[in-house]
C-alpha positions, 0 to 999 in steps of 0.5 A: 301768833306765838309758838304752840306748846300745848293744845287743848281739845274738847267735844261739845254739843251732841255726841257723834260716832267718830269723835273718838277717832278725831280725838285720837288723831289730834293727840297723836299728831300733836305729840308727833310734832312734840306739842303737848295735849290736854283733854277738856272734859265735858266741853266748855262746862269742863273748861269753866270748871277746870276739868282738864287732864294731860293726854299721852299716846296711851290715853287714846289707845283702843278708842278709834272703834268706840262710839261716843266721846271719851272726853264727854260732852255737855252744853254750857249756858254759862259759857255764853256769858262774858263771866263764864268765858272769863272763868274758862280763860283763867283755866286756859292760862292755868294749864298753859293752853296755847290753842284750842281744837273744838269738835262739834257744831254751830254752837261750838264754833260760836263759843270758840269765836267769842273766846278768840275774839275776847282773849286772842286764843287760837281756835280750830273747829272740827265738824262733829254731828250726825245731822250733816247740816254744817256748812263748809264740809260735804260730810260731818263726823258721825253722819255716815254711821248714823245713816247706816244705823237708820238704814239697817233699822228700815230694812228690818222694819220693812220685813215686818211691814210686809208681813203685816201689810201696814204702813210704817212711819219711821222717824229719824233725827234731823231737827232742822235738816233732812240730810239723814232722812233723805239718804236713808229714804233713797237707800231704803226704797221709801215710798215717801220722805218728809223733810223740813226743807220741803212742804209736806202735802198730806193730800199728795201723800195719801194719794201715793199710798192709796194708789200703791195699795190699789195696785197690790203693794203690801207695805209702805215705808215713810221716812220722817225727819223729826223736824218736819213742818207738818208735825211729828210722825204720830201726828202725820200718821193720824192725819193719813189714817183719817183720810185713807183708813190705812192702818199704820205703825210708828217707829222713832229711831231716836238716839240709837242713831248716835251710838255704836261703832263708827263706820270706816268712812267716819273713822277716816274722815275724823282722822284726816280732819283731826290731824289737819286741825293740828297741822293748821294750828301749828302753821299759825292758822286760827278761826277756821273750821276744817272740813272736807269738800270733794275729797279735799281738806278745806278750811272755812272761816268760822263766821261763814259756818253759821251765816250760811245754811247747808242745803240738801241735794234737791236732785236726790229728793226728786230721784226719790219721788221718781223711784217711789212710784 
């Protein structure tokens, strides 16, 4: 692998709290090693369009506490084509970029792998998504912030639910995974947690709610992952009302889970992984994602990230069932 003189960094896919902390770590670690850094605006779309800027120490000042990403993010259909990647490579050559650090999820890594396979560009992936569904790391950047934002909302909703003696269905993000829903449900003392990884039995859910009501429960909180196989929270809530007659309200938390200042845990995780990504590139490593497993920084081949599905902790799901009686 040639000597690395200039690294390009980009964020792709959905934004997540902590991405700025990661960008900061990439830039400052690279500069510490006298490696130049350029920021690519709007991910692969910006790489195709040549929307690139030099980044110095001052360019990442006062961003560690900010949500979102100063480099912006976008999804690019054009980059999925050989023609799109050819345009991106022309800009890589134009800006003398020797290696790329890509912050995002599965789609981000697939694009990076295609680029390195076709043009032999060294790439390192960094896991940035609130869903925490990326194989090869215990936690992704933004996940801790997202569950704390959702948990704060659940705590507030429970006050209202108790006052009005209602069931509240709270929908959290997680199109294909229940990591957010499961952690928020356990920490928030939910009466039920509905996630894509487990079948939703409406009859059993109704039985739990009715039994709770009969013994004097004044409210119930049901956490629903947006990708639950039984449908969205409104559909499920209507089915429950039809069978039980219990009044309900639905709250969809949506994109508020993506925004806001990152927690200390996310800032530290992002800083560690971002810095390690630069060290890996500097040491001739490419084609891997840098994750954290049991507190240690661990590289994983990019191809293993999308060929393996990360599983939720079944024991935590069982614990939720025990504690919800």
